[in-house]
LOKOL-836411 format. One record per residue: x, z, y of N, C-alpha, C in turn; residue in one letter. Coordinates in pm, whole numbers, plus 32768, in hexadecimal, padded with zeros to 4 digits. Each point is the difference from the previous one (the first is absolute). Example, Ala and Ser with C-alpha at 12.3 -4.5 7.8 and 13.67 -1.06 7.14 Angstrom:
BEGIN
8527830C7DC77FA780008077805A80008078A
7FDD7FB880698052800680777FB38049806DS
// end
This chain:
BEGIN
734079E98356807F80417FE480677FD98069M
806D804F8006806A7FE3806080507F847FD7D
801C7FF47F7F80587F957FD17FDF7FDF7F70L
80007F7F7FE17FFB7FD37F75807D7FAE7FE3V
804580237F9580737FB47FD07FCD7FAA7F8DI
80007F7F80127FBF7FA67FA180647FC17F9FR
7FCE7FEF7F8580477FB37F99808F80307FEED
800E80827FEB8084803C7FF28015802F7F70V
807A7FFC7FD4802180377F7C800F8097800ER
7FA7804A7FC480028091800B8057803B7F91V
806D803E80288055804E7FA47FE080908023V
7FA3803B7FB77FB780758033804780867FF2D
807880007FC6804A807D7FF47FEB80497F7DG
7FA27FD37FAF7FE480447F8180627FD97F93S
80477F91801380557FCB7F977FBB7F9A7FA9G
7F7B7FF280107FB37F9E7FB4800C7F75803AG
7FC07F9E7FBF800C7F75802D7FCE7FEE8090P
80427FA980497FD27FDF80867F897FA17FF7S
7FB97FF1806F7F897FAB80027FE87FCF808FY
7FB47F94800B7FDF7FCA80837F8080418033R
7FFE801B80837F8B8042803980007FF18097A
7F8E801F803C7FF68019808F7FFB80978013D
804A803280618007809180177FD6801C808FV
7F9A805680107FCD80218084802B808A802CG
8027800A807E802C807F803A7FA380288070L
7FE58080800A7FAC8031806D801E80938019D
80158023807F8016808B8024807A803D7FBFG
80677FAF7FE7807C80347FC67FFC80127F6AG
7F967FD07FC17FF2800C7F6E7FE97F767FC1R
80177FFA7F7E7FDC7F8A7FB47F6A80097FE4I
7FB37FA8803D7F6E80097FF87FC87FB27F8AA
80437F947FD87FCB7FAE7F94806F7FAD7FC2A
7FF77FEE7F7D80577FA57FB57FA47FA37FB2V
80007F8180237FA37FA07FC5804E7F947FB5R
7FE87FFB7F7D803F7F997FAE7FAE7F808007R
80377F957FC67FBD7F7F80017F75800E7FC2E
7F9C7FCA80457F7780087FD07FB18073803CG
80458063803D7FBA806E80447FCC7FD08087D
7F9F804880387FCE7FDA808580717FFD8067P
7FF97F9F805B80687FEF80657FFE80718066A
8074801A803A800E80678067800A7FBE8089L
7FCD80458066800F7FCF80888042806D8054S
80497FD68067804980608053801B7FC38088A
80278056805B80247FD28086807E7FAB8001R
805480137F9A807A7FB27FF7801A7FDE7F6ER
80357F897FE880217FD47F7980947FDB7FFBT
804180257F92808C7FDD7FE880097FB67F7DL
803B7F8B800180107FB07F87807380397FAED
7FE1802E7F898065803C7FA980347FA27F95G
7FDC7F7F8007802B7FA27F9980997FFB7FF8H
8033800C7F8980917FFC7FE9804480868010G
7FB4806680298039808580147FCA80627F99L
804B806A7FED7FD480727FAF7FDC8073805DA
7F9780497FDD7FD68076804A801480797FA7L
804A806180328017807A7FB37FED8079805AS
7FF480767FC5800480798054808580078049P
80028046806F807D801680478063804B7FA9G
807F7FE28012806880407FAF801C808C8033F
801980597FA3801C808C80208093801C7FE2I
804A802080678090801E7FF4800F80937FE0D
801E801D7F828004808B7FD2807C804B802BM
805F7FBB803E807A8046802C80327FBD807FH
7FDB8038807280227FC48081804A80648057A
80567FCA80558048805180637FDD7FCF808DH
7F7E7FF380197FD07FD180827FCE80738056S
802D80797FE57FCD8078804280097FF88098D
806B7FC68033800E7FEC80917FE67F6F8027L
801B7FA27FA77FEE7F7280227F707FE18026A
7FA080407FBD7F747FE880207FDF802A808FL
8048806480347FE88030808780547FB38066L
80767FD77FD8805D7FBE805C7FDE7F6C8013R
7FD27FC07F947FEC7F6F80007F6F7FE17FDCD
7FA97FEF80627F727FE97FE17FE67F877FA8P
80517F98800B7FEA7F877FAF801B801A7F6CA
806D80437FE3802580257F777FF37F897FA0H
80367F8F802C7FF57F867FAF8047800E7F7AE
806480557FF9804980107F837FA080177F8CA
7F9A805080167FA0801C7F957F807FB0800EK
7FCB7FF280787F827FB9801280097F717FCCA
80707FBD8019800F7F757FD6800C7FF17F69A
8021806C7FBA80077FFD7F6E7F7780127FBFQ
7F9C8025804F7F7E801F7FC67FEE80927FDFG
805D8053802E7FF280907FEC7F958035805FV
7F9F80457FCA7F96803B8052800180987FFDT
8056803A7FAA800C80927FF8808E80237FD2L
803F805B8048808580327FDC7FF880967FE4E
8052802E7FA4800C80907FE580838031803CV
7FF6805A806180718032804D8027808C7FCFL
8064803B8043802C80867FDC805380037F80G
804A7F977FE780427FED7F7F808680497FF7Q
802D80107F84808780317FE0801B808A803BD
7F95804C80158010808C802780278018808FG
80097F968054802E8011808A7FAA7FAE805FL
7FB7804580567FB57FBE80697FE88066806FS
7FA47FE180597FFB804480827F8E8064800FY
7FC080287F937F9B806880047FF180397F73A
7FED80847FF57FF48065806A808A802F8030P
8009801B8082807F802A803B7FE880628073V
8069804A80228007803F808380687FB18051D
801C802C807980597FB18055808B7FF17FC3D
8036806E7FCA80887FFB7FC980057FA67F85A
7F9B800C7FA87FFD7FAD7F877FF27F6D8024T
7FAD7FE180637FEE7F75802880847FC3802DL
804D804B805080817FCB802E805D7FE47F8BA
800080587F9B80567FED7F8C7FD27F897FACQ
7F7C7FF27FED7FCC7F8E7FB480237F7E8046V
7FEE7FFD8083801C7F85804A80917FD57FEER
805B805F8001808D7FE07FE880177FD47F70T
7FC380467FA3801A7FE97F727FD87F767FD2S
7F907FCD80327FCE7F7F7FCE7FFD7F96806EI
805D800D805F80117F958062801B7F7B7FBBT
804D80027F9480217F857FB97F887FC07FBCG
7F96804D7FE77F857FC77FC97FA67FC7806EW
7FEE804F806A7F947FE6805D80287FF58092N
80818010802280218012808C7FCD8089802CG
7FDE800D80807FC3807C802E805E8075800CG
80827FE680128060806E80127FDE804F807EA
8027807F80067FEC804B807B80357FB28078P
7FAF7FF7806780237FAF80757FBD7F788002G
7FD37FD17F8C7FB67F817FF87F7380188034D
7FD77FB780667F7D8016803E7F9B7F947FDAT
801D7FB17F9A7FA47F947FDB7F8080347FC1S
8004807A7FCF7F8880417FC87FF280898041V
7F86802080297FE2808480367FD8805C7F8DD
8056805C7FDC7FE5805A7F8E7FA2806F802FF
7F827FDE80127FA0805E80387FAC80447F95D
8033800A7F877FBC80457F93806180617FBFW
7FCA805E7FB58051805B7FAF7FC580107F74R
7F7D7FFB7FF27FC180117F7E7FDF7F787FC2T
7FE180027F7F7FD57F867FBC7F817FCA8040V
7FA18056801C7F847FD4803C80157FBF8087G
805980388050801C7FC6808480447F777FF3E
80587FF17F9C803E7F7D7FEA7F977F987FD7Y
7FA680267FA57F977FA47FD77FA37FDF8074L
7FE4806280537FB07FE5807880457F9B805AD
8084800A8009804C7FA280527FF07F727FC8R
80067FF27F7D7FEB7F7D7FC27F757FCB801EL
7F9F8059800A7F767FD780167FE67FC8808CD
8061800680577FF17FBE808280057F687FF2R
802B7FCE7F8B80047F717FE780897FD17FD8G
800A7FCA7F87807E7FCD7FCB7FE57F7C7FBAI
806A7FB97FDC7FF17F797FC97FBC80007F78A
8028805A7FA87FC880097F797FDC80917FE4V
7FB080167F997FDA80897FDD8078804C7FC6N
7FF880848006807080517FD07FCF80837FC4A
803380217F8B7FEF80837FC38085804B8009A
7FFC80837FE6807780528018801380647F8FY
807E80127FD9802980657F9F80478071804AL
7FE2807C7FDD80498071803980907FF97FCDV
80647FF98058808A7FF17FD4804080887FDEP
801D80137F81803180817FCF80858027803FQ
80597FA08019807F8021803E7FEE8035808DG
7FA47FC2804C7FE2803280867FC3808B7FFAT
7FA880157F9F7FC280857FF0806A80697FE2V
80607FDE7FAA806B80607FE2805980188079R
801D7F968049804E800D807B7FBB80628060M
7F7E7FF4800D7FAF805280597FFF80927FD3Y
7FEE80167F7E7FEB80887FCD807F80477FD5A
80637FB57FCF8079803B7FC8807C7FDF8052V
80027F87803880787FD2804580517FA57FA6G
808280008015805A7FA37FBB805A80477F9CW
7FD580737FCD8050804C7FA07FE77FCE7F73D
806B7FF17FB37FF67FD97F747FF1807F7FACD
7F84802F7FF57FE2807A7FB57F6B80007FDDR
7FD980517F9F7F71800D7FE47FB6803C8077P
7F857FD780137FAD8039806A7FD8808E7FDBA
7FF5805680637FCA80857FE97F6A7FF57FE7T
7FC4806C7FD27F6F80007FEA7FB67FE18082D
802F803A806D7FBE7FE98081800E7F6D802AA
80767FC87FEB80157F7480257FAD7FA27FA9E
7FF880217F7D7FAE7FAE7FA87F6D8008802BL
7FD5807680257F77800F80317FE77FAD807CG
80617FFC805A7FF37FB080797FFC7F6C7FDER
80527FD37FA37FFD7F747FD87F7B7FDC7FBFM
7FCD80567FAB7F7D7FE77FC37F957FF2806CR
8009805580667F9E7FFB806C800B7F7C804EQ
807B7FD4801D80147F84804B7FCD7F877FB2L
80197FFE7F7E7FCE7F927FAD7F6880017FFCV
7FC480777FEE7F6E800A7FFD7FC37FD38083A
803B8029806F7FCA7FD9808280087F688013E
806E7FC47FD6800D7F70800B7F977FB67FAEG
7FE680317F897F9A7FC17FAB7F748015803AL
7FE7807780337F7E801A803F7FEA7FA58079E
806C7FDD80437FF67FAB80787FFD7F6B7FE0Q
800B7FDD7F807FED7F757FD9806E7FBE7FB1G
807280417FE980697FC47FAD7FCB7FE87F73A
80337F977FC07FD07FDB7F7B8054803B7F90V
806E804380228056803A7F9B807F80338040G
8069800C7FB180828034802E806E7FA77FC9M
80667FE9805180747FB37FD5807B805A7FFCS
80647FD47FB5808480418000806C7F958003S
80738025803780777FAE7FF7806E80567FC4G
800D7FFE7F7D805480627FBB80917FD47FF1L
80267F97804B808F7FE98019801C800B8096T
7FA18034804D800F801380907FF880938024Y
805B802F80547FF8808980307F9A80088071T
7FBC8076800C800B80787FAE7F9E80057F8BP
7FAD7F987FF07F9C80067F95803D800E7F77G
80787FC77FEB803E80057F7C8030808C7FDBM
8000805D80608027808A7FE17F92804A7FB4Y
7F897FCA7FF87F9280407FB880157FF47F6AA
7FEE806E7FB880097FFA7F6E7F787FD97FC5N
7FFE7FED7F7D7F857FD47FBF7F8D8062800FG
801F80827FFB7F968064800D7FBD7FF88089A
80517FED80687FC97FF380877FA87F85800CE
802F7F907FCB7FB07F8680067F7F800E7FB2L
800680447F8E7F8680157FB07F99804E804FT
802A806680477FA1804F804E7FC17FAD806FE
804D7FAC803F7FC87FAA80687FA17F987FC4L
80227FCF7F897FA77FA07FBD7F7C80407FD6C
800380807FE47F8080457FE27FA27FF98078R
803A800C80787FAF7FF480797FC97F72800CV
80547F9E7FE97FD47F7480077F8F7FE67F9EV
800D80357F867F997FEB7F9B7F7B803F8029A
8008807180447F858044802B7FAF7FAA8060R
80457FAA80497FBD7FA8805F7FEC7F727FC9Y
80187FEF7F7F7FEA7F7E7FBF805B7F938039N
80768029802D80627FA1803180617FD87F93G
806B7FBE802680667FD97F9E808B801D8037Y
805D800F7FA3808D80198022804E7F807FF2Y
804B7FDD8068804B7F8380048095801F8014C
804A80147F94808E8021800F805C7F867FFCP
805F7FFE805A807E7FB97FEF805380677FB5H
800C7FEF7F7C8033806D7FAD8098800D800CH
803B80537FAB8089802E8019806C7F997FE3R
7FE17F987FB680667F9B7FE67FC07F7F7FD0S
80317F9080367FE17F7C7FCC807D7FC57FBDY
806680557FF0807D7FD57FC4801F80527F84G
806C80518006802380567F8E7F9180667FEAA
7FD3800C7F847F9680607FE27F777FD88033G
7FEA7F7E80147F817FD480397F8980247FA6A
800C7FEA7F7F7F90801F7FA77FDF80948001L
8067805380057FE8809080087FBA80248083E
80227FBA806B7FBE801980817F6D7FD87FFAA
7FE17F907FC17F747FDB7FEC7FB8806A7FACY
8041802C7F957FC280627FA77FE280838048E
805B8029805D7FE7807B804B7F7F7FF68050E
7FE87F8E803F7F867FF080507F837FFD7FA9M
80097FBF7F8D7F8E7FFF7FA37FDF808D7FD3V
8067804E7FDF7FE980887FCD7FC8805C806CA
80377FFC80787FD1806080647F747FDE8032L
7FDE7F7F80097F777FDF80287F9D801E7F90T
802B7FF57F837FAA80287F917FE480968009R
8067804F801B7FED8090800B7FA680248077D
800A7FB1806B7FB1801B80777F747FC67FFAA
7FE77FA87F9E7F7F7FBC7FF87FEC7F9D8071G
806C7FBE80287FFF7FAB807880187F6E7FDAC
7FB77FA6804180197F717FEE808A7FDC8036A
803F7F9C7FC0808A7FDC801F800A7F6B801DL
80457FE0806D801B7F74802280947FF28020H
80497FB67FAD80907FF08014801C7F9B806EF
80528028806180277FA9806E806F7FA17FD3A
7FF67F82802A80637F967FE08040801B7F78H
7FAC7FFA7F9A802980287F7980567F947FC0A
808180177FFE805A7F9F7FC4807280487FBAT
80587FB27FC6807780347FBC80777FB18037M
80548044804D806B7FBD804A808B80247FCCN
80637FBC8037808E80137FE2801F7FCB7F74F
80817FEE7FE680297FC77F817FD580517F88G
7FF58084800F7FDC80567F8F7F737FE57FCFV
7FAC7FBC80517F747FEB7FDA7FDB7F6E7FECN
80627FAA7FF97FE47F727FEA7FB57FEF7F7BK
7F8D7FBE80057FB37FE47F877FB480767FC7G
7FF4806F804A7FC280797FC87F708016802DR
7FC37F9C80417F74801080287FA580207F89A
80137FC57F897FA780237F90800080947FDEP
8070804480138004808F7FE67FA8804D8064E
80057FD5807E7FAA803F80647F6D7FE77FDFL
7FDE7F857FDD7F747FE07FE57FCF80487F83L
805580147F9F7FD9804D7F8A7FE380918025A
8054803780597FE98089802F7F78800A8046L
7FE27F9E80567F80800180487F8B7FEF7FA1L
800D7FA37FA17F927FEA7FA27FE2807C7FADD
806880477FD87FEB807A7FB37FB280678050K
8024800F807F7FB9806080567F727FD2801BA
7FED7F7F801B7F7A7FCB801A7FA680107F86L
80357FE37F8C7FB1800B7F857FDA80917FE3D
804F805D80377FE1808F7FEE7F9F8033806CA
7FD57FA580597F9C8027806380328014808CG
80817FE7801A8034801380877FC77F97805FA
7FF18026807E7FD17FA5806A807B7FD3804ED
80357F8B7FDE807E7FCF80387FEF7F70802FI
803B7FE28071800D7F76803080897FF28041S
80217F89802B80837FE9803D7FF87F88805CL
80627FF48059800C7F868050808F7FCD7FF8D
800E7F7D801880847FC2800C7FFA7F94806BT
80787FD4802A800D7F8A805480487F957FAEY
7FE47F80801980357F957FA880887FCA802BP
805F805A800E80887FDD8027805F805E7FB5Y
807E7FDA7FF8806080567FBA804C8062805AT
80277FDD807C8046806480527FA0806B8033P
8036807680197FB880698044802580048093G
7FC2805C8049801D800F808E7FE880908028C
8060803D80427FF18089802D806680178071T
8025807C80158063802080678088801A7FBFT
80697FE8804A8086801A7FCD801680957FE8L
7FCA80548057801280907FF07FC080337F80V
7F9A7FBA7FCE7FBE802B7F85805D7FFD7F88A
806F7FB58008805D7FF87F90805180807FEEM
800680548066805780757FFC7FCD80677F9DL
805880557FCB7FD3806A7FA67FA88064804AP
7FA6803E7FB57F9C8057803E803F8076804AS
807180327FCF803D80748044802A7FDB808EW
801E7F828017802B7FD580857F8D80028065A
7F8480067FCE7F8C800080587FD080898029G
803880697FC57FD380878025801780198094E
7F9C8039803F8009801F808E7FC87F96805BG
7FE27F887FCA7FC17F99804F80617F998039G
7FCC7FA3804F80517F8E802F807F8026804AP
7FFC8063805780788024804B806C803A7FA4E
7FD480497F99806080347F9E80407F8F7FB0A
7FB27F997FE080377F8C7FBA806D7FBE8055V
7FE27FEB807F80627FC28058807F8054800BL
7FF08084800480758058800880557FF37F82A
7FC17FF57F8C804B7FF27F8380487F797FFCR
7FC17F99803480417F7D8002807A8000805AL
7FFE8050806A80738007805C807080577FC9R
7FDE805C7FA58063805C7FC680447FBC7F8AD
80827FF3800680497FB37F9C7FF080397F73R
800480837FF37FF4803C7F7B7F767FE77FC5E
7F97801880507F787FE87FCF7FEA7F6D7FE3S
80337FAA80577FF27F717FEA80467FD47F7FA
807080407FE180457FE17F847FAE80267F87G
7FBB807180077FA780297F927F8E7F9D7FF0R
7FC87FD3806F7F937F9F7FFA80317F807FBDI
80767FD1802B80377F867FC48012800F7F6AR
803280717FD6801580187F717F7C7FF77FB4H
7F99804180357F7E7FFD7FBC7FC77F727FFDD
800F7FB8806D7FCA7F788006804A7FA07FA3L
808380008008804D7F977FBE802C80237F73E
800B807F7FE0803580267F7E7F9A80447FA6E
7FB7805F80357F9F80497FAD7F7C7FB67FF6T
7FD17FC980717F797FC980087FA58066803FG
7FE37FF380807FB2806680457F6D7FF87FDBS
7FBB8073800E7F707FFF7FE37FB57FAB8066D
80367FEE80787FC37FA6806080097F6F7FD6G
80647FDE7FB180117F797FCB7FDC7FFB7F6CC
7FA180557FD97FC37FFA7F7B8063801A7F8FH
80678050801D805D80287F9980617F957FD3G
80057F91804980567F8F7FDB806E7FF2806AV
80807FF97FD980697FE980637FE27F858055P
800F800C80817FD47F97805B805B7F867FF8I
7FC37F8B800180497F8280057FE97FC9808CD
8067800580557FF07FD9808B7FE27F6C8011W
80197FAF7F997FDA7F7380057F697FEE7FFED
7FB680627FCD7F6E7FF57FF67FB98038807BT
804A803C805D7FC3803F8075800E7FA38077I
7F917FC180267FFE7FA180707FBD80418079E
803F7FFB80717FC9803B807A7F937FA38035I
7F868035800B7F8F7FAD802A7FCB80248089S
8024807580337FD080288083805280738038G
800B800580838045806E80457FAA802A8076V
8013807B802A7FB680348073804E7FEE8082S
808280057FF880557FF28076801D7F6C801AA
7FE27FD28078800E7F72801F808F7FCD7FEFQ
806180558016808A7FD57FF5802F7FE57F73G
7FAB80197F9C80277FF07F747FBE7F877FBFL
7FB97FAF804E7FB37F937FC380567F9B7FB5T
807E7FF6802280577FA17FBA801680277F6ES
7FE0807C7FDD8010802E7F767F917FCE7FA4C
7F8E7FDC803B7F8B7FDC7FB180197F807FB2V
7FDA80047F8180127F8E7FA7807F80077FAEG
80558062801C807C80107FB47FF2806F7F9AM
80467FF57F91800980707FA580638065803AT
7FF5807C7FD2805F8065802E808D7FD97FD9V
80117FCA7F8780877FD87FD780337F8C8056R
7FA97FA1801F80297F9080538027802C808CG
7FB2805C803A8020803480858083804E7FFDL
8013804D7F94807C804C7FF280797FA37FF9A
7FEE7F907FB9806D7F9F7FF880257FC88088G
7F9C7FE48051801B7FCE8087804B80678053E
7FDE807E7FEA803C806C8051808380317FC7R
80207FD87F84807B802E7FC27FFE80927FDBG
7F8F802F7FD07FF4808D7FD97FB2800C7F7EE
7FFE80767FC57FB780177F857F697FFB801BA
7FAF7FD37F9F7F6F7FF880167FC18084802AP
802A806F7FC47FC4807E8027801C801F8092W
80777FE1802E801F801A808C7FA77FAC805CE
7FE57F867FD87FA57FAA804D7F74803C8002T
7FD1802B7F8B7F79803B7FF87FF880808054A
806680537FF78002807E804A7FFA7FE68097R
80547FA8802E80047FE3808F7F7D7FC08030R
7FC47FAE7FAD7F827FC080247F908068800BL
7FFA805C7FA27F9A80698005800D8055807EL
8079802080248016805180787FDA7FB1807DI
80317F86800A7FE67FB080787F6C7FE08010A
7FB87FF27F917F727FDC80037FA580797FF4D
803B807580037FB4807E7FF57F9D7FFB7F8BR
80327FD27F8E7FB87FFE7F807F907F9A7FFDL
7FF97FA880647F907FA3800A80127F7A7FBBG
80647FF37FAA80217F807FC17FA57FE67F88T
7FC97F877FFA7FAC7FD57F9080517FA37FA6T
7FE780077F7D804D7FAE7FA27FA47FBC7F9BI
802E7F907FCC7FCE7FC77F85805F802C7F91L
7FC580217F8D8051802C7F8F7FE37FA27F8BQ
80627FAD7FDF7FEB7F967F9E801E80357F73H
7F9E80447FC6801780467F807F907FE97F9BV
7FA47FA2801A7F8E7FEC7FA880177F977F96G
7F9B7FEF7FA880087FA37F8F7F7C7FB57FF5H
80077F7C80057F887FAD80007FAB80167F84E
803E800E7F8A7FB080127F877FAF80828005E
80388069803C7FB5807C800F7F8A7FED805FN
80187FBA80707F967FE780627F8B7FB87FBDV
801C7F9A7FB37F967FB07FC27FB380507F98R
8046804C7FAF7FBB80497F967FA7806E803AQ
802E804580657FB1806E80377F847FCB8046I
80097F8D80457F8A7FCE80497F917FD47FA1M
801F7FEA7F827F977FDA7FA07FAC80787FD4R
802E807980187FC080757FC47F7480168036H
7FAB80387FAF7F71801180227FE8805B8077R
805B805C801F7FE9805A807180567FD98079V
80397F887FFD80547FD2806F7FAC7FDC807AH
8033802180777FC87FD3807F80737FCF8058T
7FDD7FC2807080657FCB8059801D805E8074G
807F8012801E802980508074807D7FC2803CG
7FFC7FE0808080717FB9803C807A80568015S
7FED80848013806D8057802C80427FC1807AD
7FAC7FC6805580327FAD806D803780508074G
80848003800C8043803E807280137F93806AI
7FBF801280717FFB7F998067806F800E8066L
805080677FF3806C801E805E807A7FAA7FE2Q
804A7FDB8067807F7FBD7FEC7FFB7F6C8020G
80757FC8801C800B7F7280207FE37FAA7F84I
802480307F8C7FF77FB27F857FB980527F95K
7F7E801980147FB980547F9F7FF27FBA7F79P
7FDC804D7F9E7FE57FCA7F7B7F897FA0800BH
80077F887FC37F8F7FA2800B7F7F80327FC3P
800580697FAE7F8680377FC77F9F802F806CR
8034802880747FAA8031806B7FA17F968031A
802C7F817FFF7FB07F9080307FCB7FA77F90Y
802A80197F827FE27F9E7F987FCA80307F7DG
7FF280837FEB7FDD80347F7B7F857FBE7FC4T
7F937FFB80497F817FD77FC27FF87F6A7FE8F
80267FAB805F80047F727FDE806A7FDF7F97P
806A80507FF880667FE97F987FC6801F7F76H
7FB180687FF57FBA801B7F827FA97F897FD9Y
7FB37FCB80607FA27F957FE180467F7B7FE6L
80607FDE8056803E7F7E7FF5806B7FF77F95G
805C805E800380707FFB7FA27FDA80337F75R
7FC480767FFB7FF080417F7D7F7E7FDB7FB9Y
7F977FDB80497F857FD27FBE80037F687FEEA
800A7FB5806F7FF57F6E7FF5807A7FC17FBBR
80798023802C80767FBA7FCE802F80347F78E
800580827FEF8036803A7F857F9680267F9AL
7F828011802D7F9680237FA28010808A7FC1G
804280598046801080887FCB7F7780407FEBI
7FA67FEA805E7F7380227FF47FB17F898033L
7F837FF47FD47FA87F9B803A7FE180268090S
7FCF7FA0804D7FDA801E808A7F9A80708004L
7F9D7FFA7FA87F9780667FFF8039808A7FDEE
805A80057F9F803D80807FDC805680358072E
804D7FA880408057802D806C7FAF80368074M
7F957FBB80247FAC8031806D7FC8808A7FDFV
7FD880167F837FCE80857FD9806A806B8014A
807D7FE17FE3806D80608013801380228094H
7FD97FA480578017801380907F8480328049L
7F90800F7FB97F82802180447FB380707FBAT
7FBD7FE17F927FAB80657FC0805080707FC1S
80787FDF7FCD8054806A7FC8802580688069G
80377FD78072801B806080697F8480498033P
7F907FB9800F7F86804180307FD2806C7FA0A
80127FE97F7E7FDA80677F9E805A807A800DA
80827FEB8012805A807280117FDA8050807ER
7FDB7FBB806A7FDC8042807D7F7180358000L
7FB87FE87F937F74802D7FEF7FA87FCC8072R
800D7F7E801A7FB17FC1806A7F8C7FB67FC0L
7F87802E80147F8D7FC87FB77FD17F798034P
802E7FD480757FCA7F85803B806E7FA1802DD
807280047FBF806F7FA5801E803D7FCF7F7ER
80457F918006804C7FD07F8E7FBA7F997FABG
7F827FDF801F7FB67F9B7FB67FAE7FAC8062L
7FE57F837FDB7F9F7FAF804A7F79801A7FBEV
7FB6805B80397F7D802B7FCF7FA280168075R
7F837FE77FEA7F9E801C8067800280958022E
8001801F80808005808A802F808B8033801BG
80657FB97FCD808A802B8018802D7FD9808DY
80668043802E80357FE2808480397F728005R
7FEB7FBF8070802F7F77801080917FFD802FA
8058803B7FAF80917FF68011802D7F957F9CD
801D7F898032800C7F8A7FAA80767FA88029L
80327FB47F9E806D7FA180177FD57F787FCAV
80157F98804F7FF17F777FD1808A7FC17FFAL
80267FD07F8A80857FC57FEE7FF57F827FABF
80647FAD800D80087F857FB18052801E7F82D
7FC080047F8C804B80267F87806D7F9E7FDAP
7FF87F85803680657F9B7FDF807B80068058D
7FF58042807380728001805E802C808A802DT
7FB080677FE7802380858033808C80287FD1V
804F8030805E808A80247FE1803880578070A
806180527FDC8048804D806680567FA28052A
7FFF80128083805D7FB780558082804B8011G
7FFB80847FF080768053801880687FEE7F92S
807C7FFE802A80727FFA7FA480678066802ET
806880127FB38069805D802B804A7FC9807AF
80017F7D801080417FC480747FA58003807BE
7F7D7FF27FEB7F9F7FFE806E7F8C805E7FDDA
8018808280047FA180607FC67F7F8014804EP
7FFC7FD6807D7F868014804F7FA77F838006R
80197F9F7FAC7FAD7F887FFA7F7A80207FBET
7F937FD4803F7F7A801E7FCD7FE07FA87F87L
7FA1802A7FAE7FDD7FB27F887FB37F818023P
7FF27FAA7F9C7FB07F87800D7F8B800A7F9EV
7F967FB4801E7F907FF77FA47F9B8070800BG
8002804C806F7F9D806A80157FC17FEA8089I
7F997FA980087FCA7FDC80837FA68069803FP
7FBE80547FAE7F9E805C8038800980897FBEH
7FFA806880537FF9808A7FD17F9780478055V
7FA480457FBD7F9780488046800580947FDEL
7FEB805280627FF080907FEE7F7E80288043I
7FAB80447FB37F7E802880347FB17F85802ED
80147F907FBC7FBA7F86802180327FB8807BG
806D802D803B80377FC6807A80857FBD7FE1R
80177F8E803E807B7FB47FE480788044803FF
805B802A7FAD80828033802C80657F8D8003V
7FF87FAA7F9C80497F817FFD7F977F927FF8I
80067F9F805A7FA17F918001804E7F7E8011E
7FE97FA57FA3804A7F818001809780178006D
802C80657FBA808E801D7FF6803E80478076G
7FAE802B80608036804280767FC3808B8010R
8051805B80337FD3808980187FA280008078R
7F8B803C7FF07FA48013806F802380828047T
7FB2802280658019807F80457FAA80727FCAD
7FC07FEA7F8E7FA680647FC5805180747FC6V
7FD8807A801F803980797FC57F9180467FB2L
7FE27FCA7F8A7F9180327FB1802780707FA1A
8082801D7FF5802D80667FA37FE3808D8031G
7FE680587FA27FE9808E801B803D80527F8DR
80018082800F802E80557F937F9A7FFD7F8FS
803380047F857FAC800B7F89801D808A7FC6V
7F9E805680078016808C7FDD7FCC80217F75R
803B80687FC97FDA802E7F7A7F6A80157FF8R
7FC57FCB7F927F7380157FE97FEA808C7FC8T
7FB0805380427FEA80897FCD7FC47FFD7F74P
802280697FB37FC7800C7F7B80617FDB7F93G
// end
């Protein structure tokens, strides 16, 4: 065999009791698992696993590494956490399928997530279709990656930036684009229903697109219409439309935020249990932190996004339009801010695209406004214009009790929602998985180590319908993590968000060391993971 890991505690991903064993790898697969008393294994190389736990590689069900995987071959942010597979194309906005005009608009729209603004040459955008993007990943990346067809990008491509129902011809074109993406290997479809232009789609339109997803045995992953006011109704809408479409449903970063939802996680879980007990196919992911992270422009009301990024900038420069935006944000509660009047104390600037604005990073909008002697909205408006909508924010609106209760649920999985852009990114990008293991399993006992590993491995693999990942089993792919269960912890904090974790000395993908003795190797073993036909 290529490698034997001896005397290791196997946390196999099933959720059952761990056990000691020798594990042999050969040809990128798990070739043998031998418990005490079984015949010994021999290999060209031996690794002493004493004191370590061996688990399947972690699957990040909600990642924003769409460009980072291409720009940064090391990709330590995820590799060092033990992530061996990421799901990209999230929140309804990504870079395929597109034409030239749509690509330019997408690049501007989500600069705050991924960089890559028009004029940025760090990535060669040499693809247009989903298949071409996946082929690009197959040239070699740090970790494996699956892709969701982004519904907002599809609508941008077929309809544009108009807030109106799609025509029959436009709906037909969107159905075709989704089908082509799935045929080319996407595992499902995502939406960002507080992000323009995807949020302009009504329920009937989304149902029709979900029918296409169901035909290909994929799943629908919505960032639904509100995590604030009316959050339960927003969850219910997604349950109902996927039931009508016969489509599997996976809720993105499923939480209950803002003051209106403090302590209301049990209501969400009751809603999910009722649907599950009735036969619905539902799962969800969360990250183990209370603040969110997105772009500042995402806070604006949806009407301000009509016409695309340049139209948004024009409205921000126009005093009358800007006054309407302020009213919706501060007094009514814009749909971009989940129907809740914005509290500028909770909006922390975490990244900017324009170098001249870096001094703003780390400040709240209200704090920056105080320094400038102006109203918070005026500060936000001027920042959006100066940064050409590329500003990234942390939004401090979560509740710890909700986070803990939701992660206990039987269909919970882990998703970092890791936005890697900005000087001061959310620590979840570098710390989600060790934070689950160290803080929430070992220290707080929210779940046992075995249960938590199952949430991060076999649960996601089942949602992705991957028959040979997510468990330590003979014949399964050798995508594996060795960690110290007594010391594993996130190194990233809000003060030092790019600090790597501790207690994860080895990570293997396809049986090859991506992390060895705590250091990133030069191995690029990751490839695209495409939808399994049937």
